[in-house]
C-alpha positions in Angstrom: 64.7 90.0 140.6 67.3 92.1 138.8 67.1 95.9 139.0 65.8 96.8 135.5 64.4 100.3 136.2 66.9 102.2 134.0 65.8 102.8 130.4 68.1 104.2 127.7 67.5 105.7 124.3 70.1 104.3 121.9 71.1 105.5 118.4 71.8 102.5 116.1 73.6 102.5 112.7 70.4 101.6 110.8 68.5 103.6 108.1 65.6 104.3 110.4 64.7 107.7 111.6 64.3 106.9 115.3 66.1 105.9 118.4 65.5 102.6 120.2 64.7 102.0 123.9 66.5 99.3 125.9 66.7 98.3 129.6 69.9 98.4 131.7 70.5 96.3 134.8 72.8 98.6 136.8 73.8 95.6 139.0 75.7 94.1 136.0 78.4 96.7 135.8 80.1 99.3 137.9 80.5 101.5 134.8 77.8 104.3 134.8 75.8 104.8 131.7 75.8 108.4 130.4 74.8 110.0 127.2 77.6 109.2 124.7 78.3 105.7 126.2 78.8 102.9 123.7 76.7 99.8 124.3 76.2 96.5 122.7 72.5 95.7 122.1 70.5 93.0 120.4 68.7 94.1 117.2 66.7 91.7 115.1 68.9 88.6 114.8 72.3 90.3 115.5 74.2 92.5 117.9 74.9 96.1 117.1 77.0 98.9 118.7 74.9 101.9 119.6 75.4 105.2 121.4 73.3 106.2 124.4 71.3 109.4 123.7 69.4 109.6 127.1 69.1 107.8 130.4 65.8 107.7 132.3 63.9 105.8 134.9 60.6 106.1 133.1 59.5 104.5 129.8 56.4 105.1 127.6 56.4 101.4 126.6 55.5 98.2 128.4 58.7 97.4 130.4 58.2 93.7 130.0 58.6 94.0 126.2 61.8 96.1 126.4 65.0 94.2 125.6 68.1 94.5 127.8 71.5 95.7 126.5 74.1 92.9 126.0 77.0 94.9 127.4 78.8 98.2 128.0 81.9 98.9 125.9 85.2 100.5 127.1 84.8 104.2 127.9 87.7 105.4 125.9 85.5 105.3 122.8 82.7 107.2 124.4 81.4 110.7 123.5 80.6 113.4 126.0 77.2 115.1 126.4 78.1 118.1 124.3 79.1 115.9 121.4 75.9 113.9 121.7 73.8 117.2 121.7 75.8 118.5 118.7 75.4 115.3 116.6 71.7 115.2 117.5 71.4 118.8 116.2 73.1 117.9 113.0 70.8 114.9 112.5 67.8 117.1 112.8 69.2 119.8 110.5 70.1 117.3 107.7 67.0 115.2 108.3 69.2 112.1 108.4 68.8 109.0 110.7 70.4 109.8 114.0 72.2 106.4 114.2 73.9 106.9 110.9 75.0 110.3 111.9 76.7 109.0 115.0 78.2 106.1 113.0 79.8 108.6 110.6 81.3 110.5 113.6 82.9 107.4 115.0 86.0 105.7 113.7 85.2 102.4 111.9 86.9 100.2 114.5 84.7 101.7 117.3 81.6 100.6 115.3 82.7 97.0 115.2 81.4 94.4 117.6 84.8 92.6 117.8 87.0 93.9 120.6 89.8 96.2 119.5 93.4 95.8 120.4 94.3 99.4 121.1 98.1 99.2 121.1 100.2 102.4 121.7 101.0 104.3 118.5 104.7 103.7 117.5 106.8 106.7 116.7 110.4 107.3 115.7 113.0 110.0 116.4 116.7 110.7 116.1 118.8 108.5 118.4 119.4 110.7 121.5 122.2 108.4 122.7 124.5 109.4 119.8 126.8 112.4 120.1 127.0 114.8 117.2 130.3 113.1 116.0 128.8 109.6 116.4 125.7 110.7 114.4 127.9 112.1 111.7 130.0 108.9 111.6 126.8 106.8 111.2 125.3 109.1 108.6 128.5 108.8 106.6 127.8 105.0 106.2 124.7 105.8 104.1 125.6 105.3 100.4 125.6 108.5 98.4 123.1 106.9 96.0 120.6 106.3 98.9 118.9 109.7 98.4 115.7 108.8 100.0 117.4 107.5 103.2 119.3 110.8 103.5 116.1 112.8 102.8 114.2 110.8 105.5 117.0 111.4 108.0 116.8 115.1 107.2 113.1 114.9 107.8 113.8 114.2 111.5 114.8 117.5 113.0 115.8 118.0 116.6 113.9 115.7 119.0 110.8 115.6 116.8 108.8 112.4 117.0 107.2 111.2 113.8 104.5 108.5 113.4 104.3 106.2 110.4 101.3 108.1 108.8 103.5 111.3 108.8 106.5 109.5 107.4 104.5 107.7 104.7 102.6 110.9 103.8 105.9 112.6 103.1 106.7 109.9 100.5 109.0 107.5 102.4 108.9 103.7 102.7 109.2 101.2 105.5 112.4 99.9 103.9 114.1 103.3 104.2 112.9 103.7 107.8 114.2 100.2 108.7 117.6 101.0 107.1 118.1 104.0 109.3 117.0 102.0 112.4 119.5 99.3 111.5 122.3 102.0 111.4 121.0 103.1 114.8 120.5 106.7 113.5 116.9 106.5 114.7 115.2 104.9 117.6 111.6 103.6 118.0 109.3 104.6 120.9 105.5 105.0 121.4 103.3 108.1 121.6 102.2 108.8 125.1 98.7 110.0 125.8 99.9 112.9 128.0 97.9 116.1 127.5 99.8 118.5 125.2 101.6 121.4 126.9 103.5 124.1 125.0 107.1 125.1 125.6 109.1 127.6 123.6 111.5 125.1 122.1 108.6 123.7 120.1 108.5 126.9 118.0 111.0 127.2 115.2 111.0 131.0 114.9 113.8 131.1 112.4 111.3 129.8 109.8 109.0 132.8 110.2 108.9 135.1 107.1 108.4 138.8 107.4 104.8 139.7 107.4 103.1 142.2 105.1 101.1 145.0 106.6 97.8 143.3 105.5 98.9 140.0 107.1 99.8 141.7 110.3 96.4 143.5 110.5 94.5 140.3 109.8 96.4 138.3 112.4 96.0 141.1 115.0 92.2 141.4 114.4 91.6 137.6 114.7 94.0 137.2 117.7 91.8 139.7 119.6 88.9 137.2 119.2 90.6 134.0 120.3 88.7 133.7 123.7 85.2 133.1 122.3 83.3 132.1 119.2 83.8 134.2 116.1 83.8 133.3 112.4 86.4 134.9 110.1 86.7 134.8 106.4 90.3 135.5 105.1 89.7 136.4 101.4 93.2 136.5 100.0 94.4 136.3 96.4 96.5 133.3 95.5 100.0 133.5 96.9 99.0 136.3 99.4 100.2 134.3 102.4 97.0 132.9 103.9 98.9 129.9 105.3 101.3 132.2 107.2 98.3 133.8 108.8 97.0 130.4 109.9 100.4 129.5 111.3 100.8 132.6 113.4 97.3 132.2 114.8 97.9 128.6 115.5 101.1 129.6 117.4 99.1 131.8 119.7 96.5 129.0 120.3 99.2 126.5 121.1 100.8 128.8 123.6 97.5 128.6 125.5 97.9 124.8 125.6 94.9 124.3 123.3 94.4 122.2 120.2 93.8 123.2 116.6 91.8 121.4 114.0 92.9 122.2 110.4 90.6 121.0 107.6 91.9 120.7 104.0 89.7 119.7 101.0 91.7 116.8 99.6 94.4 114.3 100.6 96.6 116.0 97.9 97.0 119.0 100.1 97.8 117.1 103.3 101.6 116.4 102.5 102.2 120.1 101.7 100.2 121.3 104.8 102.0 118.7 107.0 105.4 119.9 105.7 104.6 123.5 106.5 103.5 122.7 110.0 106.4 120.4 110.7 108.9 123.1 109.7 107.3 125.6 112.0 106.2 123.6 115.1 107.9 120.7 116.9 104.5 119.5 118.4 102.5 116.3 118.1 100.6 116.4 114.8 97.9 113.9 114.0 96.5 113.1 110.5 93.0 112.0 109.5 92.2 111.1 105.9 90.9 108.2 103.8 94.4 107.0 102.8 95.1 105.9 106.4 94.1 102.5 107.7 91.2 102.1 110.1 93.6 101.6 113.0 95.6 104.8 112.1 92.4 106.8 112.0 91.4 105.4 115.4 94.7 106.3 116.8 94.3 109.9 115.6 90.8 110.0 117.1 92.1 108.8 120.5 95.1 111.1 120.6 92.9 114.1 119.8 90.3 113.1 122.3 92.9 112.6 125.0 94.5 116.0 124.3 97.9 114.5 123.3 97.6 115.8 119.7 98.3 119.5 119.4 97.4 119.9 115.7 95.0 117.7 113.8 95.2 117.9 110.0 92.1 116.3 108.4 90.0 116.1 105.3 86.2 116.3 105.4 85.2 113.5 107.9 87.8 114.8 110.4 85.4 117.6 111.3 83.9 115.2 113.9 87.2 114.5 115.6 86.8 115.2 119.4 89.3 117.5 121.1 90.0 117.7 124.9 91.1 121.4 124.8 89.8 122.9 121.6 91.2 126.3 120.7 90.8 127.0 117.0 89.4 125.5 113.8 90.9 126.4 110.4 89.3 125.6 107.0 91.6 126.0 104.1 90.1 126.5 100.6 86.7 126.7 102.2 85.0 127.0 98.8 86.0 123.6 97.7 83.3 121.1 96.8 85.2 118.3 98.4 83.9 119.5 101.8 80.4 118.4 100.8 79.6 114.7 101.2 77.7 113.6 98.1 76.3 110.2 99.3 74.9 108.7 102.4 74.9 111.3 105.1 75.2 114.4 102.9 76.7 116.9 105.3 78.9 120.0 104.5 82.1 120.0 106.6 82.4 123.8 106.4 78.9 124.4 107.8 79.3 121.7 110.4 82.6 123.1 111.5 81.0 126.6 112.0 78.3 125.0 114.1 80.8 123.1 116.1 83.0 126.2 116.7 79.9 128.0 118.0 79.1 125.1 120.3 82.7 124.9 121.6 82.8 128.8 121.9 86.1 128.9 119.9 87.0 131.0 116.8 87.0 129.5 113.3 88.9 130.8 110.3 87.8 130.2 106.7 90.4 130.9 104.0 90.1 131.1 100.2 91.2 133.1 97.2 87.8 132.4 95.7 85.3 132.2 98.6 82.0 130.4 98.0 79.2 132.9 97.2 77.3 131.9 100.4 80.4 132.6 102.5 81.1 135.9 100.8 77.5 136.9 101.3 77.6 136.1 105.1 80.9 138.0 105.4 79.7 141.1 103.6 76.4 141.1 105.5 78.2 141.2 108.8 77.5 137.6 109.9 81.2 136.7 109.6 84.3 138.9 110.2 85.7 139.8 106.7 89.5 140.2 106.1 91.2 140.7 102.8 94.7 140.1 101.5 95.0 141.9 98.2 98.7 141.6 97.5 101.0 138.6 97.0 103.6 137.9 99.6 107.2 138.6 98.8 108.2 139.7 95.3 105.7 137.6 93.4 103.1 139.2 91.2 99.7 137.9 89.9 100.0 136.3 86.5 98.4 137.9 83.5 95.5 135.9 82.0 95.0 135.7 78.2 92.1 134.1 76.3 93.0 132.1 73.2 90.2 131.9 70.6 90.3 128.3 69.4 88.1 129.1 66.4 91.0 131.1 65.0 93.8 128.7 65.9 95.2 125.6 64.3 95.3 123.1 67.1 97.3 119.9 67.6 96.7 117.5 70.4 94.2 120.0 71.9 96.8 122.7 72.0 96.8 125.9 69.9 99.8 127.2 68.1 100.0 130.1 70.4 100.2 127.8 73.4 102.8 125.5 71.9 105.0 128.5 71.2 104.6 129.8 74.7 105.5 126.3 76.1 108.7 126.2 74.0 109.8 129.6 75.1 109.1 128.8 78.8 111.0 125.5 78.7 113.9 127.3 77.0 114.2 129.5 80.0 114.5 126.4 82.3 111.1 127.2 83.8 108.2 124.8 84.4 104.8 124.6 82.6 101.5 123.4 84.1 98.8 122.2 81.7 95.4 121.7 83.3 92.8 119.3 81.8 90.1 118.1 84.2 89.5 114.8 82.4 91.6 111.8 83.5 92.2 108.7 81.3 93.4 108.5 77.7 90.1 109.5 75.9 86.6 110.0 77.1 85.0 107.8 74.4 85.6 105.2 71.8 83.6 105.0 68.6 83.3 102.9 65.4 84.3 104.6 62.1 82.0 102.4 60.1 78.6 102.6 61.9 79.3 105.4 64.4 78.5 103.1 67.3 79.8 104.4 70.7 81.1 102.1 73.4 78.6 102.9 76.2 78.2 101.7 79.7 74.9 99.9 79.6 74.2 100.7 83.3 74.6 104.5 82.8 74.1 105.1 79.1 77.3 107.1 79.1 80.5 106.3 77.1 83.3 104.3 78.7 86.6 106.2 79.3 89.7 104.6 77.8 92.5 104.1 80.2 95.2 102.9 77.8 98.0 102.4 80.3 95.8 99.9 82.2 94.2 98.4 79.1 90.8 99.1 80.5 87.5 100.8 79.5 86.2 102.4 82.7 82.9 104.1 83.5 83.6 107.2 85.6 80.0 107.2 86.8 79.4 103.7 88.2 82.9 102.4 88.3 82.3 99.4 86.0 85.2 98.4 83.8 86.2 95.9 81.1 89.1 95.1 78.9 89.7 97.3 75.8 87.6 95.9 72.9 89.2 95.2 69.5 86.1 95.4 67.3 82.8 97.1 67.1 80.1 95.3 69.0 77.4 96.4 66.6 78.9 95.8 63.1 82.1 93.9 63.9 84.4 96.4 62.3 87.9 96.8 63.7 88.1 100.5 62.7 87.7 101.9 66.2 89.0 105.3 67.2 89.0 107.4 70.3 87.2 110.7 70.7 88.5 113.6 72.9 91.5 113.8 75.0 92.3 113.0 78.7 95.4 113.6 80.8 97.0 110.3 79.9 96.9 111.1 76.2 98.0 114.7 76.7 101.1 113.4 78.6 101.9 111.1 75.8 101.5 113.8 73.1 103.7 116.2 75.1 106.4 113.6 75.3 106.3 113.4 71.5 106.4 117.2 71.0 109.0 117.9 73.7 111.1 114.7 74.0 114.1 116.5 75.6 112.0 117.5 78.6 110.5 115.4 81.4 106.7 115.5 81.9 104.7 114.2 84.9 101.0 113.5 85.3 99.2 114.2 88.5 95.7 112.7 88.7 93.9 110.1 90.7 95.3 107.3 88.5 98.9 108.2 88.8 98.8 108.8 92.6 97.0 105.6 93.8 100.0 104.2 95.7 100.5 105.5 99.2 103.1 108.2 99.3 103.2 108.5 95.5 101.6 112.0 95.5 104.2 113.4 98.0 107.0 111.8 96.0 105.8 113.4 92.7 105.3 116.8 94.3 108.8 116.7 95.7 110.2 115.8 92.3 108.4 118.8 90.8 109.8 121.1 93.4 113.3 119.6 92.7 112.8 120.5 89.0 113.1 116.9 87.9 110.1 117.5 85.7 109.6 120.5 83.4 106.0 119.8 82.2 103.2 119.2 84.6 99.9 117.7 83.4 97.0 117.4 85.9 93.4 117.5 86.9 92.0 119.7 89.7 94.4 117.9 92.1 97.0 120.3 90.9 94.8 123.4 91.1 94.4 123.6 94.8 96.8 125.3 97.1 100.1 123.9 95.8 103.2 126.0 95.6 105.4 125.4 92.6 108.2 128.0 92.7 109.4 127.5 89.1 106.1 127.3 87.3 105.7 130.4 85.2 103.2 129.2 82.5 99.8 127.8 83.2 97.4 126.7 80.5 93.8 125.7 80.8 93.0 123.5 77.8 89.2 123.4 77.9 87.1 125.8 79.9 83.9 125.8 77.9 82.1 122.9 79.6 80.8 125.1 82.5 79.7 128.1 80.5 76.4 126.6 79.4 75.5 124.2 82.3 72.3 123.0 83.8 73.5 123.8 87.3 73.2 127.4 88.4 76.4 127.0 90.5 78.5 125.9 87.5 79.7 129.5 86.6 80.9 129.9 90.2 82.7 126.6 90.3 84.3 127.3 86.9 85.4 130.8 88.1 86.9 129.3 91.3 88.8 126.6 89.4 90.1 129.0 86.8 91.4 131.5 89.4 92.9 128.6 91.5 94.7 127.1 88.5 95.9 130.6 87.4 97.3 131.1 90.9 99.9 128.3 90.4 101.8 130.6 88.0 104.5 133.1 89.0 104.4 132.4 92.8 108.0 133.5 93.3 109.9 136.5 91.8 109.4 135.3 88.2 106.4 136.8 86.3 103.8 134.3 85.4 101.4 133.9 82.4 98.1 132.1 82.1 96.5 131.0 78.8 92.9 129.9 78.7 91.7 128.1 75.5 88.0 128.6 74.6 85.6 128.7 71.7 83.8 131.6 73.4 86.3 134.3 74.3 83.7 137.0 74.3 81.6 135.2 76.9 80.7 137.8 79.6 81.8 135.5 82.4 85.3 135.0 81.0 85.6 138.6 80.1 84.7 139.6 83.7 87.1 137.2 85.3 90.0 138.2 83.0 89.5 141.9 83.2 88.0 142.5 86.7 89.0 139.5 88.8 87.0 137.1 91.0 85.8 139.7 93.5 83.9 141.6 90.7 82.6 138.4 89.2 81.3 137.3 92.7 79.5 140.5 93.3 77.8 140.3 89.9 77.0 136.7 90.5 75.4 137.5 93.9 73.3 140.2 92.2 72.1 137.6 89.7 71.3 135.1 92.4 69.3 137.7 94.3 67.3 138.6 91.2 66.7 134.9 90.5 65.8 134.1 94.1 68.6 131.5 94.4 70.9 130.7 97.3 72.2 132.4 99.4 69.0 134.5 99.1 66.8 131.4 99.5 67.3 127.9 100.9 67.0 124.5 99.2 66.5 120.9 99.9 66.7 118.2 97.2 64.9 114.9 97.3 66.5 112.3 95.1 64.8 109.0 94.2 66.0 106.1 92.1 64.7 102.6 91.1 65.2 100.0 88.4 62.1 101.2 86.5 61.8 104.8 85.5 58.1 105.2 86.4 58.6 104.3 90.1 60.7 107.2 91.3 58.6 109.6 89.2 55.4 108.3 90.7 56.9 108.3 94.2 58.0 111.9 94.1 54.8 113.1 92.5 52.7 111.4 95.2 54.7 112.7 98.2 54.7 116.3 96.9 50.9 116.4 96.2 50.3 118.5 99.4 50.3 122.2 100.3 53.7 123.2 101.7 53.1 126.8 102.8 55.9 129.3 101.9 57.8 126.8 99.8 58.1 126.3 96.0 58.5 122.9 94.4 60.4 122.1 91.2 59.8 118.7 89.7 59.9 115.8 89.8 62.3 116.0 86.9 65.1 113.7 85.7 68.6 115.1 86.3 70.9 115.6 83.2 72.2 112.1 83.8 68.9 110.2 84.2 70.4 106.7 84.5 73.3 105.6 86.7 74.5 102.2 87.8 71.3 100.7 86.3 69.0 103.0 88.3 66.6 105.6 86.9 66.7 108.8 88.9 64.4 111.8 89.5 64.8 115.0 91.5 62.3 117.1 93.5 63.6 120.5 94.6 62.1 122.3 97.5 62.9 126.0 97.9 62.0 128.8 100.4 63.0 132.2 101.5 62.6 131.0 105.1 64.9 128.3 106.5 62.3 127.2 109.1 59.6 126.9 106.5 61.9 124.8 104.4 62.6 122.4 107.2 58.9 122.1 108.1 58.2 121.2 104.4 61.0 118.6 104.4 59.5 117.1 107.6 56.0 117.0 106.0 57.4 115.3 102.9 59.4 112.8 105.0 56.3 111.9 107.0 54.5 111.3 103.7 57.3 109.0 102.6 56.9 106.8 105.7 53.3 106.1 104.7 53.9 105.7 100.9 53.5 102.1 99.5 56.6 102.6 97.2 59.0 103.6 100.0 60.6 100.1 99.9 60.8 99.9 96.1 62.5 103.2 95.7 65.9 104.3 97.1 65.5 107.9 98.2 67.6 110.5 100.0 67.4 114.1 101.2 70.1 116.7 100.5 69.9 119.8 102.6 71.7 122.8 101.0 72.6 120.8 97.8 75.7 121.8 96.0 75.2 119.6 92.8 72.0 119.5 90.8 73.4 117.8 87.8 73.3 114.2 88.9 
């Protein structure tokens, strides 16, 4: 008889709030099973990859009915016990199925049953066999018109090894790389999995700028806390040199042969961050973001886990990346909403990173010019260390902000006369202009001039957005699209016109108004191709374009030395919003956009177009700055008993018929929940999306433990409810968006 006295609890990637028990025959494998091991198990009529949560010799079920595992997977994809405990804690906090939490933390290829061919990661460097003269001779063979080849060659400095994701993120192509290989200017190698060790030649000290007094004090204060857990908020105005603070702290951590995880909110900031780090450190840098292939993300995960990657630059999901020798976590633009996952497992990367730093007993640094109100509250109450940078680095000065009353202006193409004049004057001085409009596409709606019919998405009851360059009508809510229609589908008229303006139309109008200047548009549509964003940003920095048009992709953290005029074309949408967080988000966005102006020695100017220039929020921001606004907003939150002075959980339910989610949420909430308040069920502002009718139930309490007890009670009720399989439902702990 086989020895089947070992039982294991396994987390499986299924939407069930439980683990599963299997048997393990220790005689089948020499590899020991430990918490964090990956195993192949039978589940229903298929095989799934699961992670071992616990190993025991006892079982509460009948052993004869317990299935055996199908196999043990290679150990290089395993987690350690600390990671298992951490992910289990997160699962409990967010009330999410433990198997899906573990699946989120693993690279896609480690979740697939098919065996993975884990080849070494290729890299490239300057050919070390060439003397300086030989290198110069070979470089001279590159045609003068081959600008990108020359730029790529300059990207390789010293003996620095670069991987394909780093090269592509910088905006270069495989053809350019192959051309340099053919000329033997570069050579190909593979990244070794040797644990990173620091040596002084990896530091490019010549690139260090002179620190301000404030920067020096902040660096000194945080450097004294590098040996154990501490959470630091660096609250620095735009252009105050927060990145330099990160770099000098990272240098101290690298000198201890430890790794650093840097989280940025969007892929758009990755090329800039990578460039800054490459110029300062000749160390192995790994990237993790959604534009990489599954194989590239797996390679980053393995290099970080093995300790061969010194710095990991990642977006939201990179917070789960394992590190062999963790030393520091940095979160840039910590206020950004992109750190919150809005579907599936709804975690917040900032909050998880803080928990992870505490578990690893390492410091974490949060940086922002506009800290989230929750973060600011924690810092000012003493929970986090609070550091301020109140002056811009170098000779740059904060731009002046001026409100333009659109009720008193004659506007053309969404721009007031005052703004057009300012644009003309700025361009005449050979300086750049940035126009911010957070609405991509050509126009947000199309209507009939005969019967006033609006071309709506039937699945969302919201207008289609016209994308004229693609010839498509696209719903920005559910993603459905169709070709542009030629006549009204209600009365048959061909007198159709667009309503409103998006970035695509704005770019076209600017080309008509200023034909002698080059304009460029930065939004999700214009940067879909890999490397395109980095290419456009480089063109902007090279002054190839004088007029910049963009959505919030341009508002976050970018440094444009020659931009001296910034204009926000429409700021009114957030002034009267359903969501209590809307004023905070608007204030953050306005300050961040304004911070793109005058970042060098040239004085900047910011114009904000609004129909409500006397609105107290706008007046406070313009006259007193974000800090004063934040303090006032926190006082309002306290009086209204809103986060961070209370804690919230949001139950969302949706179904094909509107009465089902309403009845479902009513039934589960018909119980006494102690120290919690309930709001709802109510429909969100957008009641229908992708053909589903949606309702919200908000749970709120002054006590976090009471809130989680209430969520547990409601979840238990759901498991017994007859509609649970007819309604799609989810739980959002600490929700950031209440409008959908």
